[in-house]
Backbone of each chain as ProteinMPNN parsed JSONL, in Angstrom:
{"seq_chain_A": "MYRKYGDRVRFLTVYIKEAHPTDEWQMDSNEKEQVCYPQPRSTAQRVAIANDFVKRFHYELPLAVDPIENPANALYAGWPERFYILDERGVVAYKGKPGPFGYHPEEVETWLASRFPARDSAASSGRNSLRLIQRNARIAALTSSSR", "coords_chain_A": {"N_chain_A": [[130.747, 166.89, 103.472], [129.961, 169.511, 103.884], [130.071, 169.584, 106.664], [132.712, 169.094, 106.98], [134.102, 171.166, 105.681], [132.755, 173.415, 106.329], [133.512, 175.451, 108.075], [135.343, 176.89, 106.734], [134.435, 177.471, 104.3], [131.696, 178.887, 102.582], [128.537, 177.558, 102.224], [125.795, 177.351, 100.087], [122.613, 176.426, 99.302], [120.747, 176.799, 96.467], [117.549, 177.042, 95.917], [115.769, 176.066, 93.259], [113.569, 176.101, 90.364], [111.241, 173.386, 90.131], [112.388, 170.147, 89.226], [111.061, 167.842, 88.541], [108.12, 168.085, 88.58], [104.649, 167.318, 89.295], [102.991, 168.134, 87.251], [104.548, 168.229, 85.07], [107.36, 166.714, 84.206], [107.015, 164.125, 85.72], [108.425, 161.804, 88.03], [108.744, 158.292, 88.552], [110.069, 157.5, 90.86], [109.725, 159.666, 92.557], [107.002, 159.539, 92.976], [106.819, 157.165, 94.399], [108.112, 157.873, 96.703], [106.538, 159.811, 97.585], [106.928, 162.448, 96.844], [105.514, 164.771, 95.593], [104.708, 167.409, 93.817], [103.178, 170.119, 92.156], [104.455, 172.331, 89.582], [105.547, 175.272, 91.055], [103.713, 178.347, 91.03], [104.172, 180.718, 92.131], [106.393, 182.683, 94.158], [105.947, 182.265, 96.843], [104.746, 179.737, 96.873], [106.886, 178.194, 95.985], [108.704, 178.618, 98.03], [107.335, 177.331, 100.064], [107.502, 174.636, 99.304], [110.233, 174.328, 99.418], [110.62, 174.593, 102.142], [109.288, 172.285, 102.995], [111.047, 170.415, 101.959], [113.39, 170.92, 103.451], [112.505, 170.285, 106.01], [111.767, 167.593, 105.761], [114.171, 166.248, 105.167], [115.788, 167.099, 107.136], [117.548, 169.088, 106.452], [120.739, 170.468, 106.402], [122.298, 172.447, 105.247], [122.712, 175.945, 104.563], [120.039, 177.574, 102.921], [118.492, 179.167, 100.22], [115.897, 180.638, 98.27], [115.181, 180.715, 94.851], [113.505, 183.333, 93.36], [110.211, 183.358, 91.806], [110.45, 184.262, 89.252], [112.739, 183.197, 88.391], [115.476, 184.233, 88.433], [118.057, 183.472, 89.332], [118.407, 180.951, 88.254], [118.335, 181.596, 85.58], [120.678, 183.033, 85.263], [122.653, 181.283, 86.118], [122.134, 178.821, 85.047], [121.16, 176.568, 86.477], [119.364, 174.445, 86.574], [118.756, 170.913, 86.261], [120.082, 170.401, 88.62], [123.115, 171.566, 90.004], [126.543, 172.363, 90.588], [128.474, 175.122, 91.718], [131.526, 176.829, 92.404], [132.565, 179.703, 93.951], [135.248, 181.9, 94.199], [137.084, 183.841, 96.683], [137.063, 186.338, 95.601], [134.769, 186.486, 94.254], [134.701, 185.26, 91.85], [134.032, 182.818, 89.371], [135.177, 179.761, 90.189], [134.867, 177.104, 89.858], [132.79, 175.227, 87.821], [130.242, 173.059, 87.656], [128.696, 170.446, 85.713], [125.357, 170.152, 84.387], [123.006, 168.242, 86.29], [121.302, 165.053, 86.008], [123.539, 163.605, 85.254], [125.861, 165.054, 85.075], [126.437, 165.83, 87.568], [128.586, 166.071, 90.047], [129.601, 165.705, 93.059], [132.03, 164.908, 94.082], [133.913, 166.213, 92.574], [133.71, 168.789, 93.485], [134.56, 168.382, 96.066], [137.161, 167.614, 95.598], [138.22, 170.004, 94.655], [137.957, 171.563, 96.962], [139.564, 170.136, 98.711], [141.999, 170.537, 97.526], [142.248, 173.252, 97.814], [142.191, 173.539, 100.539], [144.275, 171.85, 101.93], [145.097, 170.884, 104.424], [143.314, 169.46, 106.029], [142.663, 167.226, 104.634], [142.17, 164.411, 104.972], [140.146, 162.579, 105.439], [138.311, 161.575, 103.096], [135.385, 162.759, 101.622], [133.818, 162.804, 103.96], [131.645, 164.209, 104.901], [129.646, 163.894, 103.082], [127.09, 162.907, 103.102], [125.544, 164.867, 104.108], [124.577, 166.412, 102.155], [121.69, 166.311, 100.967], [120.535, 166.575, 98.529], [122.223, 165.289, 96.85], [121.832, 162.638, 97.364], [119.248, 162.333, 96.463], [119.696, 162.862, 93.829], [121.23, 160.708, 93.066], [119.396, 158.7, 93.176], [117.742, 159.451, 91.107], [119.477, 159.215, 88.966], [119.946, 156.486, 89.038], [117.436, 155.501, 88.485], [117.042, 156.474, 85.939], [118.983, 155.17, 84.526], [118.413, 152.547, 84.821], [116.154, 149.875, 84.031], [112.704, 150.382, 83.454]], "CA_chain_A": [[131.536, 167.979, 102.891], [129.58, 170.719, 104.611], [130.616, 169.498, 108.025], [134.171, 169.079, 106.911], [134.668, 172.436, 105.223], [131.831, 174.505, 106.603], [134.125, 176.56, 108.808], [136.239, 177.636, 105.85], [133.744, 177.684, 103.034], [130.26, 179.116, 102.709], [127.696, 176.723, 101.369], [124.429, 177.844, 99.916], [121.741, 175.738, 98.36], [119.836, 177.697, 95.771], [116.372, 176.231, 95.576], [115.284, 176.578, 91.974], [112.32, 175.512, 89.868], [111.212, 171.937, 90.283], [112.863, 169.369, 88.083], [110.104, 166.793, 88.181], [106.81, 168.328, 89.204], [103.583, 166.405, 88.851], [102.357, 168.611, 86.023], [105.512, 168.232, 83.968], [108.09, 165.456, 84.044], [106.936, 163.403, 86.984], [109.26, 160.605, 88.086], [108.199, 157.197, 89.361], [110.715, 157.474, 92.18], [109.094, 160.685, 93.383], [105.689, 159.031, 93.388], [107.027, 156.152, 95.44], [108.541, 158.557, 97.93], [105.53, 160.829, 97.853], [107.445, 163.795, 96.592], [104.625, 165.124, 94.491], [104.347, 168.83, 93.83], [103.134, 170.772, 90.842], [105.426, 173.429, 89.443], [105.028, 176.471, 91.725], [103.369, 179.503, 90.207], [104.514, 181.927, 92.881], [107.54, 182.513, 95.044], [105.458, 181.699, 98.104], [104.579, 178.29, 96.683], [108.221, 177.574, 95.919], [109.251, 178.665, 99.392], [106.656, 176.298, 100.858], [108.09, 173.332, 98.949], [111.6, 174.327, 99.959], [110.499, 174.313, 103.573], [108.991, 170.847, 103.116], [112.301, 169.709, 101.684], [114.283, 171.084, 104.603], [111.968, 169.531, 107.15], [111.771, 166.146, 105.516], [115.522, 165.698, 105.188], [116.575, 167.769, 108.178], [118.632, 169.61, 105.614], [121.592, 171.296, 107.242], [122.964, 173.551, 104.55], [121.938, 177.172, 104.325], [119.25, 177.448, 101.684], [117.686, 180.316, 99.812], [114.992, 180.264, 97.183], [115.137, 181.535, 93.647], [112.145, 183.847, 93.146], [109.46, 182.648, 90.777], [110.917, 184.713, 87.928], [113.922, 182.368, 88.133], [116.672, 184.996, 88.04], [119.3, 182.734, 89.58], [118.51, 179.876, 87.264], [118.637, 182.202, 84.283], [122.078, 183.455, 85.233], [123.588, 180.199, 86.44], [121.727, 177.583, 84.372], [121.288, 175.57, 87.534], [118.402, 173.349, 86.46], [117.972, 170.545, 87.44], [120.97, 170.563, 89.777], [124.44, 171.935, 89.511], [127.454, 172.974, 91.546], [129.447, 176.16, 91.391], [132.353, 177.36, 93.483], [133.037, 181.073, 93.744], [136.373, 182.177, 95.087], [136.894, 184.97, 97.599], [136.872, 187.573, 94.819], [133.491, 186.411, 93.56], [134.943, 184.746, 90.499], [133.692, 181.399, 89.236], [136.378, 178.924, 90.229], [134.465, 175.776, 89.39], [131.426, 175.116, 87.317], [129.897, 171.684, 87.329], [127.755, 170.262, 84.61], [124.013, 169.916, 84.914], [122.671, 166.891, 86.695], [121.942, 164.194, 86.99], [124.745, 162.914, 84.801], [127.035, 165.89, 85.259], [126.433, 166.312, 88.958], [129.65, 165.297, 90.671], [130.088, 166.333, 94.293], [133.433, 164.585, 94.327], [134.727, 167.247, 91.94], [133.715, 169.91, 94.425], [135.405, 168.011, 97.2], [138.556, 167.654, 95.118], [138.617, 171.42, 94.648], [138.093, 172.011, 98.352], [140.747, 169.476, 99.283], [143.166, 171.212, 96.964], [142.296, 174.609, 98.379], [142.416, 173.407, 101.986], [144.877, 170.516, 102.01], [145.492, 170.465, 105.772], [142.379, 168.509, 106.634], [142.21, 166.36, 103.559], [142.493, 163.02, 105.278], [138.977, 161.706, 105.369], [137.59, 162.01, 101.907], [133.922, 162.718, 101.548], [133.238, 162.443, 105.246], [130.366, 164.853, 105.144], [128.893, 163.883, 101.844], [125.681, 162.612, 103.292], [124.789, 166.042, 104.504], [123.969, 166.993, 100.965], [120.588, 165.41, 100.617], [120.259, 166.657, 97.11], [123.06, 164.311, 96.178], [121.16, 161.35, 97.492], [118.115, 162.319, 95.553], [120.218, 162.812, 92.479], [121.667, 159.342, 92.81], [118.196, 157.909, 92.892], [117.288, 159.803, 89.76], [120.414, 158.613, 88.01], [119.724, 155.045, 89.024], [116.175, 155.259, 87.798], [117.204, 156.784, 84.538], [119.869, 154.215, 83.872], [117.903, 151.194, 84.917], [114.916, 149.667, 83.295], [111.476, 150.721, 84.153]], "C_chain_A": [[131.234, 169.285, 103.625], [130.164, 170.716, 106.02], [132.129, 169.594, 108.02], [134.752, 170.46, 106.595], [133.824, 173.65, 105.615], [132.411, 175.671, 107.367], [135.038, 177.401, 107.925], [135.601, 178.006, 104.523], [132.276, 177.984, 103.329], [129.54, 178.188, 101.722], [126.325, 177.386, 101.266], [123.712, 176.975, 98.887], [120.785, 176.751, 97.771], [118.672, 176.849, 95.266], [115.712, 176.81, 94.337], [113.996, 175.862, 91.571], [112.399, 173.992, 89.934], [111.682, 171.238, 89.008], [111.806, 168.392, 87.589], [108.774, 166.995, 88.893], [105.741, 167.42, 88.597], [102.955, 166.844, 87.532], [103.338, 168.738, 84.855], [106.127, 166.835, 83.865], [108.122, 164.728, 85.39], [107.783, 162.127, 86.912], [108.59, 159.554, 88.959], [108.781, 157.206, 90.772], [110.1, 158.516, 93.104], [107.707, 160.248, 93.847], [105.833, 158.03, 94.525], [107.37, 156.809, 96.774], [107.617, 159.705, 98.305], [106.11, 162.241, 97.822], [106.708, 164.313, 95.37], [104.159, 166.569, 94.637], [104.191, 169.308, 92.392], [104.176, 171.888, 90.788], [104.848, 174.682, 90.114], [104.752, 177.604, 90.741], [103.665, 180.809, 90.935], [105.732, 181.63, 93.748], [107.11, 181.875, 96.354], [105.277, 180.188, 97.994], [105.931, 177.584, 96.64], [108.872, 177.548, 97.295], [108.627, 177.564, 100.247], [107.243, 174.91, 100.56], [109.508, 173.235, 99.497], [111.587, 174.044, 101.457], [110.159, 172.844, 103.824], [110.26, 170.023, 102.935], [113.227, 169.752, 102.892], [113.81, 170.252, 105.792], [112.092, 168.032, 106.933], [113.157, 165.532, 105.649], [116.395, 166.283, 106.292], [117.815, 168.401, 107.538], [119.444, 170.662, 106.357], [122.167, 172.521, 106.533], [122.083, 174.794, 104.512], [121.246, 177.08, 102.97], [118.48, 178.736, 101.442], [116.975, 179.952, 98.519], [115.096, 181.267, 96.037], [113.704, 182.036, 93.458], [111.511, 183.244, 91.892], [109.854, 183.094, 89.364], [112.2, 183.999, 87.513], [115.187, 183.147, 87.75], [117.978, 184.23, 88.244], [119.486, 181.629, 88.551], [118.864, 180.44, 85.89], [120.114, 182.566, 84.178], [123.048, 182.285, 85.345], [123.235, 178.867, 85.76], [121.802, 176.403, 85.338], [120.398, 174.354, 87.393], [119.023, 172.131, 85.81], [118.781, 170.586, 88.73], [122.378, 170.799, 89.253], [125.246, 172.532, 90.65], [128.229, 174.127, 90.905], [130.312, 176.385, 92.62], [132.8, 178.756, 93.069], [134.202, 181.301, 94.691], [136.115, 183.446, 95.903], [136.684, 186.292, 96.865], [135.509, 187.592, 94.113], [133.624, 185.958, 92.122], [134.617, 183.254, 90.469], [134.973, 180.582, 89.167], [136.098, 177.516, 89.72], [133.026, 175.854, 88.921], [131.168, 173.661, 86.955], [128.977, 171.645, 86.125], [126.376, 169.971, 85.182], [123.77, 168.444, 85.236], [121.611, 166.286, 85.801], [123.303, 163.642, 86.563], [126.012, 163.739, 85.027], [127.214, 166.395, 86.68], [127.415, 165.485, 89.765], [130.178, 166.004, 91.922], [131.542, 166.024, 94.585], [134.364, 165.599, 93.662], [134.812, 168.485, 92.829], [134.649, 169.601, 95.59], [136.885, 168.014, 96.812], [139.064, 169.089, 95.123], [138.855, 171.903, 96.069], [139.33, 171.391, 99.008], [142.03, 170.108, 98.773], [143.353, 172.592, 97.585], [142.637, 174.588, 99.865], [143.027, 172.041, 102.272], [145.098, 170.016, 103.434], [144.592, 169.389, 106.337], [141.846, 167.53, 105.609], [142.517, 164.896, 103.835], [141.302, 162.088, 105.127], [138.089, 162.157, 104.222], [136.101, 161.778, 102.051], [133.249, 162.36, 102.864], [131.871, 163.053, 105.463], [129.418, 164.792, 103.974], [127.393, 163.682, 102.076], [124.872, 163.816, 103.714], [124.127, 166.706, 103.314], [122.861, 166.067, 100.481], [120.248, 165.466, 99.136], [121.058, 165.617, 96.346], [122.406, 162.93, 96.239], [120.004, 161.258, 96.518], [118.601, 162.173, 94.119], [120.671, 161.409, 92.109], [120.481, 158.447, 92.48], [117.692, 158.191, 91.484], [118.186, 159.154, 88.719], [120.189, 157.12, 87.898], [118.455, 154.71, 88.266], [116.335, 155.441, 86.303], [118.027, 155.718, 83.822], [119.353, 152.793, 83.932], [116.578, 151.069, 84.189], [113.724, 150.034, 84.138], [110.472, 149.609, 83.931]], "O_chain_A": [[132.137, 170.058, 103.943], [130.683, 171.726, 106.495], [132.738, 170.117, 108.954], [135.763, 170.867, 107.167], [134.157, 174.782, 105.264], [131.866, 176.773, 107.32], [135.457, 178.491, 108.315], [136.166, 178.76, 103.731], [131.688, 177.39, 104.233], [129.91, 178.073, 100.553], [125.786, 177.907, 102.244], [124.165, 176.822, 97.753], [120.099, 177.472, 98.495], [118.8, 176.061, 94.328], [115.165, 177.912, 94.369], [113.417, 175.111, 92.355], [113.47, 173.397, 89.81], [111.414, 171.676, 87.889], [111.672, 168.145, 86.39], [108.361, 166.171, 89.708], [105.924, 166.84, 87.527], [102.443, 166.014, 86.78], [103.005, 169.278, 83.8], [105.45, 165.885, 83.471], [109.133, 164.727, 86.093], [107.847, 161.464, 85.878], [107.955, 159.871, 89.965], [108.076, 156.954, 91.749], [109.967, 158.278, 94.304], [107.291, 160.547, 94.967], [105.067, 158.047, 95.488], [106.958, 156.342, 97.836], [107.893, 160.468, 99.23], [105.81, 163.087, 98.665], [107.228, 164.291, 94.254], [103.32, 166.888, 95.479], [104.979, 168.944, 91.518], [104.701, 172.324, 91.813], [103.749, 175.106, 89.757], [105.467, 177.786, 89.756], [103.427, 181.89, 90.395], [106.05, 180.474, 94.029], [107.825, 181.042, 96.91], [105.616, 179.449, 98.918], [106.09, 176.5, 97.201], [109.513, 176.567, 97.671], [109.31, 176.939, 101.059], [107.451, 174.112, 101.473], [109.927, 172.184, 99.982], [112.452, 173.334, 101.969], [110.681, 172.232, 104.755], [110.507, 169.061, 103.663], [113.779, 168.729, 103.298], [114.601, 169.608, 106.48], [112.484, 167.296, 107.839], [113.307, 164.43, 106.177], [117.59, 165.998, 106.371], [118.941, 168.264, 108.015], [118.891, 171.63, 106.878], [122.484, 173.521, 107.177], [120.858, 174.698, 104.437], [121.809, 176.569, 102.002], [117.893, 179.31, 102.359], [117.407, 179.069, 97.777], [115.098, 182.482, 96.235], [112.778, 181.226, 93.403], [112.2, 182.692, 91.034], [109.613, 182.375, 88.394], [112.685, 184.186, 86.397], [115.894, 182.747, 86.826], [118.894, 184.326, 87.427], [120.587, 181.407, 88.047], [119.61, 179.82, 85.132], [120.722, 182.419, 83.117], [124.123, 182.293, 84.745], [123.974, 177.892, 85.895], [122.425, 175.38, 85.05], [120.648, 173.331, 88.029], [119.78, 172.299, 84.854], [118.224, 170.784, 89.81], [122.766, 170.295, 88.199], [124.689, 173.135, 91.568], [128.581, 174.097, 89.725], [129.873, 176.156, 93.747], [133.34, 178.958, 91.982], [134.137, 180.928, 95.862], [135.042, 184.044, 95.812], [136.183, 187.255, 97.445], [135.144, 188.572, 93.465], [132.767, 186.239, 91.284], [134.892, 182.526, 91.423], [135.75, 180.693, 88.218], [136.989, 176.833, 89.215], [132.172, 176.473, 89.556], [131.803, 173.109, 86.057], [128.547, 172.673, 85.602], [126.252, 169.584, 86.344], [124.258, 167.542, 84.555], [121.081, 166.964, 84.921], [124.118, 163.259, 87.403], [127.104, 163.185, 85.155], [128.037, 167.27, 86.95], [127.128, 164.344, 90.129], [131.102, 166.812, 91.837], [132.217, 166.797, 95.264], [135.479, 165.82, 94.135], [135.851, 169.139, 92.911], [135.421, 170.451, 96.034], [137.746, 168.375, 97.615], [140.191, 169.36, 95.539], [139.848, 172.578, 96.342], [140.044, 172.051, 99.764], [143.021, 170.203, 99.496], [144.474, 173.031, 97.845], [143.285, 175.499, 100.38], [142.348, 171.165, 102.807], [145.272, 168.813, 103.629], [145.057, 168.499, 107.05], [140.711, 167.064, 105.71], [143.082, 164.217, 102.977], [141.454, 160.934, 104.727], [137.226, 163.02, 104.383], [135.642, 160.743, 102.535], [132.22, 161.685, 102.874], [131.028, 162.466, 106.142], [128.475, 165.579, 103.899], [126.554, 164.213, 101.349], [123.642, 163.785, 103.679], [123.195, 167.492, 103.484], [123.091, 165.159, 99.683], [119.731, 164.503, 98.57], [120.615, 165.122, 95.31], [122.437, 162.167, 95.273], [119.808, 160.248, 95.843], [118.006, 161.463, 93.308], [120.51, 160.977, 90.968], [120.557, 157.565, 91.626], [117.271, 157.284, 90.765], [117.713, 158.614, 87.72], [120.234, 156.553, 86.806], [118.411, 153.748, 87.498], [115.824, 154.653, 85.507], [117.788, 155.412, 82.654], [119.804, 151.931, 83.178], [115.973, 152.064, 83.79], [113.755, 149.995, 85.368], [109.351, 149.681, 84.434]]}, "seq_chain_B": "MLKKILLVVLVLVLGGVAFVVARIGPRNVIGMLRYDQRQEGKLHPGDRAPDVTLVALDGQTPLTLASLVGDKPVVLVFGSFT", "coords_chain_B": {"N_chain_B": [[118.859, 145.189, 46.206], [119.78, 147.506, 47.517], [117.42, 148.288, 48.711], [117.08, 146.272, 50.566], [119.22, 146.697, 52.261], [118.563, 149.227, 53.251], [116.247, 148.536, 54.549], [117.197, 146.842, 56.546], [118.771, 148.663, 57.976], [116.776, 150.399, 58.825], [115.264, 148.714, 60.466], [117.173, 148.181, 62.412], [117.544, 150.751, 63.478], [114.96, 151.324, 64.454], [114.771, 149.251, 66.269], [116.793, 150.01, 68.023], [115.768, 152.413, 68.993], [113.459, 151.447, 70.243], [114.634, 149.887, 72.209], [115.93, 151.816, 73.776], [113.735, 153.332, 74.645], [112.358, 151.372, 76.093], [114.207, 150.855, 78.056], [114.739, 153.296, 79.405], [112.179, 154.12, 79.864], [108.947, 154.952, 78.786], [107.629, 157.158, 79.853], [109.667, 158.733, 80.876], [111.079, 159.272, 78.578], [109.271, 160.824, 77.129], [108.993, 162.901, 78.962], [111.606, 163.865, 78.995], [111.886, 164.779, 76.392], [109.985, 166.787, 76.319], [110.347, 168.441, 78.568], [112.959, 168.785, 79.332], [115.267, 170.986, 80.467], [117.91, 171.491, 80.618], [120.823, 173.402, 80.402], [123.882, 174.66, 79.116], [124.712, 177.177, 79.824], [125.958, 180.562, 80.254], [127.989, 181.321, 81.876], [131.403, 180.959, 82.832], [134.3, 179.334, 84.218], [136.433, 181.654, 85.756], [134.98, 183.838, 85.086], [133.345, 186.698, 86.469], [131.094, 186.169, 89.059], [127.702, 186.691, 88.636], [125.593, 188.852, 90.507], [122.673, 188.054, 92.374], [119.411, 188.241, 93.696], [118.022, 186.382, 96.202], [115.504, 184.584, 98.115], [114.896, 184.127, 101.525], [114.035, 181.294, 103.635], [111.891, 182.117, 105.088], [110.349, 183.393, 103.339], [110.402, 186.082, 102.983], [112.754, 187.563, 103.659], [115.351, 189.046, 101.904], [118.221, 187.782, 100.184], [121.371, 188.316, 98.99], [123.646, 187.063, 96.596], [126.043, 188.349, 96.437], [126.478, 189.209, 98.984], [127.57, 187.076, 100.238], [130.044, 186.689, 99.303], [133.506, 187.098, 99.865], [135.456, 186.702, 102.419], [135.667, 183.973, 102.287], [135.598, 181.063, 100.147], [132.704, 180.209, 98.153], [130.378, 177.68, 97.947], [127.971, 176.82, 95.729], [124.927, 175.187, 95.53], [122.752, 174.151, 93.352], [119.388, 173.174, 93.065], [116.39, 171.165, 93.546], [113.474, 169.919, 95.299], [112.06, 167.925, 93.906]], "CA_chain_B": [[119.906, 145.102, 47.23], [119.746, 148.747, 48.281], [116.214, 148.274, 49.542], [117.315, 145.361, 51.697], [120.129, 147.385, 53.198], [117.785, 150.268, 53.918], [115.31, 147.872, 55.454], [117.968, 146.379, 57.709], [119.117, 149.859, 58.743], [115.541, 150.873, 59.455], [114.947, 147.796, 61.563], [118.154, 148.41, 63.487], [117.253, 152.044, 64.119], [113.739, 151.168, 65.239], [115.105, 148.398, 67.408], [117.548, 150.82, 68.978], [114.841, 153.341, 69.645], [112.611, 150.667, 71.149], [115.453, 149.488, 73.356], [116.132, 152.991, 74.634], [112.446, 153.661, 75.274], [112.063, 150.352, 77.107], [115.182, 150.943, 79.155], [114.524, 154.53, 80.166], [110.765, 154.238, 80.219], [108.29, 155.909, 77.895], [107.307, 158.389, 80.571], [110.868, 159.558, 80.961], [111.422, 159.733, 77.229], [108.374, 161.947, 76.837], [109.374, 163.994, 79.847], [112.884, 164.425, 78.564], [111.674, 165.512, 75.148], [109.129, 167.973, 76.512], [110.64, 169.299, 79.712], [114.385, 168.889, 79.654], [115.693, 172.391, 80.358], [119.34, 171.609, 80.906], [121.565, 174.312, 79.539], [125.279, 174.835, 79.526], [124.821, 178.478, 80.47], [126.959, 181.472, 79.693], [129.087, 181.536, 82.823], [132.54, 180.05, 82.713], [135.335, 179.588, 85.217], [137.166, 182.882, 85.47], [134.021, 184.945, 84.989], [132.801, 187.209, 87.724], [129.763, 185.61, 89.307], [126.709, 187.765, 88.719], [124.806, 188.894, 91.734], [121.244, 187.799, 92.231], [118.728, 188.315, 94.987], [117.202, 185.222, 96.54], [114.591, 184.781, 99.233], [115.115, 183.174, 102.608], [112.951, 180.334, 103.844], [110.704, 182.779, 105.656], [109.595, 183.949, 102.221], [110.438, 187.541, 103.0], [114.079, 188.155, 103.778], [116.181, 188.897, 100.703], [119.62, 187.384, 100.362], [122.102, 188.479, 97.74], [124.873, 186.255, 96.492], [127.191, 189.231, 96.672], [126.708, 189.344, 100.427], [128.282, 185.886, 100.712], [131.409, 186.699, 98.766], [134.437, 187.914, 100.64], [136.592, 186.086, 103.097], [135.676, 182.524, 102.085], [134.937, 180.59, 98.922], [131.279, 179.892, 98.276], [129.88, 176.557, 97.156], [126.549, 176.94, 95.401], [124.296, 173.916, 95.172], [121.443, 174.384, 92.752], [118.576, 171.966, 93.03], [115.017, 171.256, 94.036], [112.992, 168.721, 95.989], [111.658, 166.862, 92.989]], "C_chain_B": [[119.888, 146.328, 48.161], [118.539, 148.793, 49.214], [116.401, 147.385, 50.764], [118.214, 146.011, 52.748], [119.371, 148.449, 53.975], [116.815, 149.665, 54.927], [116.018, 147.407, 56.724], [118.326, 147.568, 58.61], [117.9, 150.374, 59.498], [115.161, 150.014, 60.651], [115.895, 148.01, 62.739], [117.868, 149.706, 64.237], [116.019, 151.928, 65.0], [113.976, 150.296, 66.465], [115.869, 149.16, 68.477], [116.661, 151.781, 69.736], [113.959, 152.604, 70.65], [113.37, 150.249, 72.396], [115.629, 150.654, 74.332], [114.844, 153.344, 75.374], [112.126, 152.664, 76.38], [112.977, 150.495, 78.307], [114.934, 152.169, 80.032], [113.083, 154.643, 80.65], [110.106, 155.283, 79.358], [107.986, 157.232, 78.574], [108.518, 159.323, 80.635], [111.301, 160.074, 79.59], [110.571, 160.942, 76.867], [108.745, 163.161, 77.691], [110.644, 164.677, 79.398], [112.705, 165.277, 77.315], [110.92, 166.816, 75.376], [109.673, 168.956, 77.539], [112.108, 169.414, 80.072], [114.862, 170.319, 79.4], [117.163, 172.568, 80.682], [120.003, 172.522, 79.883], [123.001, 174.421, 80.037], [125.458, 176.163, 80.245], [125.977, 179.286, 79.923], [128.137, 181.729, 80.625], [130.182, 180.511, 82.607], [133.504, 180.325, 83.856], [136.197, 180.778, 84.799], [136.259, 184.09, 85.332], [133.638, 185.433, 86.388], [131.375, 186.703, 87.891], [128.752, 186.741, 89.413], [125.931, 187.695, 90.026], [123.341, 188.612, 91.409], [120.639, 187.825, 93.625], [117.795, 187.125, 95.146], [116.299, 185.57, 97.709], [114.871, 183.714, 100.279], [113.882, 182.298, 102.807], [111.732, 180.938, 104.538], [109.851, 183.428, 104.57], [109.674, 185.451, 102.095], [111.85, 188.104, 102.875], [114.896, 187.961, 102.502], [117.609, 188.509, 101.064], [120.304, 187.531, 99.014], [123.331, 187.579, 97.751], [126.091, 187.103, 96.821], [127.51, 189.341, 98.156], [127.481, 188.155, 100.99], [129.749, 185.889, 100.302], [132.3, 187.567, 99.627], [135.586, 187.114, 101.193], [136.689, 184.578, 102.877], [135.151, 182.189, 100.687], [133.479, 180.246, 99.21], [130.951, 178.712, 97.366], [128.386, 176.75, 96.961], [126.03, 175.588, 94.936], [122.906, 174.228, 94.637], [120.664, 173.078, 92.728], [117.176, 172.237, 93.526], [114.632, 169.936, 94.677], [112.727, 167.597, 94.995], [112.758, 166.515, 92.014]], "O_chain_B": [[119.967, 146.216, 49.384], [118.623, 149.27, 50.346], [115.936, 147.706, 51.858], [117.991, 145.885, 53.952], [119.51, 148.566, 55.193], [116.594, 150.21, 56.009], [115.501, 147.56, 57.83], [118.204, 147.497, 59.833], [117.991, 150.739, 60.67], [114.786, 150.522, 61.708], [115.482, 148.021, 63.899], [117.938, 149.758, 65.465], [116.021, 152.373, 66.148], [113.456, 150.562, 67.549], [115.632, 148.989, 69.673], [116.781, 151.946, 70.95], [113.741, 153.077, 71.766], [112.826, 150.255, 73.5], [115.495, 150.496, 75.546], [114.86, 153.62, 76.574], [111.683, 153.044, 77.464], [112.56, 150.278, 79.445], [114.925, 152.074, 81.26], [112.814, 155.195, 81.717], [110.633, 156.385, 79.204], [108.073, 158.294, 77.957], [108.398, 160.537, 80.468], [111.826, 161.182, 79.469], [111.073, 161.949, 76.368], [108.803, 164.29, 77.205], [110.751, 165.904, 79.417], [113.291, 166.352, 77.191], [111.18, 167.821, 74.714], [109.485, 170.165, 77.404], [112.452, 170.089, 81.042], [114.86, 170.797, 78.266], [117.609, 173.674, 80.988], [119.773, 172.421, 78.678], [123.279, 174.287, 81.229], [126.263, 176.267, 81.17], [126.851, 178.771, 79.227], [129.156, 182.286, 80.215], [129.928, 179.36, 82.251], [133.524, 181.428, 84.402], [136.626, 180.888, 83.65], [136.708, 185.231, 85.446], [133.617, 184.666, 87.351], [130.556, 186.799, 86.976], [128.939, 187.661, 90.209], [125.658, 186.62, 90.562], [122.855, 188.899, 90.315], [121.291, 187.47, 94.607], [116.901, 186.898, 94.33], [116.32, 186.688, 98.225], [115.06, 182.542, 99.953], [112.827, 182.539, 102.219], [110.664, 180.328, 104.565], [108.768, 183.947, 104.844], [109.072, 186.033, 101.192], [112.102, 189.01, 102.081], [115.108, 186.828, 102.069], [118.123, 188.873, 102.121], [119.875, 186.946, 98.02], [123.963, 187.369, 98.787], [127.054, 186.619, 97.415], [128.662, 189.539, 98.541], [127.993, 188.225, 102.107], [130.577, 185.185, 100.881], [131.898, 188.644, 100.067], [136.578, 186.876, 100.504], [137.693, 183.967, 103.244], [134.358, 182.939, 100.116], [133.085, 180.024, 100.355], [131.216, 178.747, 96.164], [127.63, 176.832, 97.929], [126.615, 174.939, 94.069], [121.993, 174.535, 95.403], [121.205, 172.018, 92.415], [116.818, 173.362, 93.876], [115.374, 168.956, 94.604], [113.123, 166.454, 95.219], [112.58, 165.636, 91.171]]}, "name": "protein", "num_of_chains": 2, "seq": "MYRKYGDRVRFLTVYIKEAHPTDEWQMDSNEKEQVCYPQPRSTAQRVAIANDFVKRFHYELPLAVDPIENPANALYAGWPERFYILDERGVVAYKGKPGPFGYHPEEVETWLASRFPARDSAASSGRNSLRLIQRNARIAALTSSSRMLKKILLVVLVLVLGGVAFVVARIGPRNVIGMLRYDQRQEGKLHPGDRAPDVTLVALDGQTPLTLASLVGDKPVVLVFGSFT"}
């Protein structure tokens, strides 16, 4: 999606507070994949984890970090993951539901395809660039399957 | 008779709870009960997106959402590593 629409749309990943840190709601899948971090207590700690994330997944999207006071999360209720689309006027054009169950990148792509119909031939061609989506799928699978 | 019905209902409820716990996993049930912070939020489509100042990956450079708004739509992806 980023590769497909990145020349006409700005993408920004807002790195917010951890969803499943080791000192809160740790997930088995994170242990298996060695994604084990306590909840950051400072912006610097959160930035460090965000950098680990970018390096590990070679994450392509622009990314900025919510300061430790969580102002972005407070305003946008982004935890644990969520999509928004803002139009050119800065108005909320799309608001997704919170993940994992309400996290639907295909809804974002539908909006983009509607807004930019000319290149809407190869649906979801760039979906894999959103590594957060992959992680979210794993969480959803874990949650829905037996442990 | 009423006691039997209540007993059956109780067994069914407990069985349902046990099924859910076994399916999701006790750890996730506890985690969900203690740490689930999902919120609907106050923003709605049609609202002006509030500005907020973020920090770049260098840990220093500020980035405002307002600076991204203008000639293109903006897709915001909220999330974290874990």
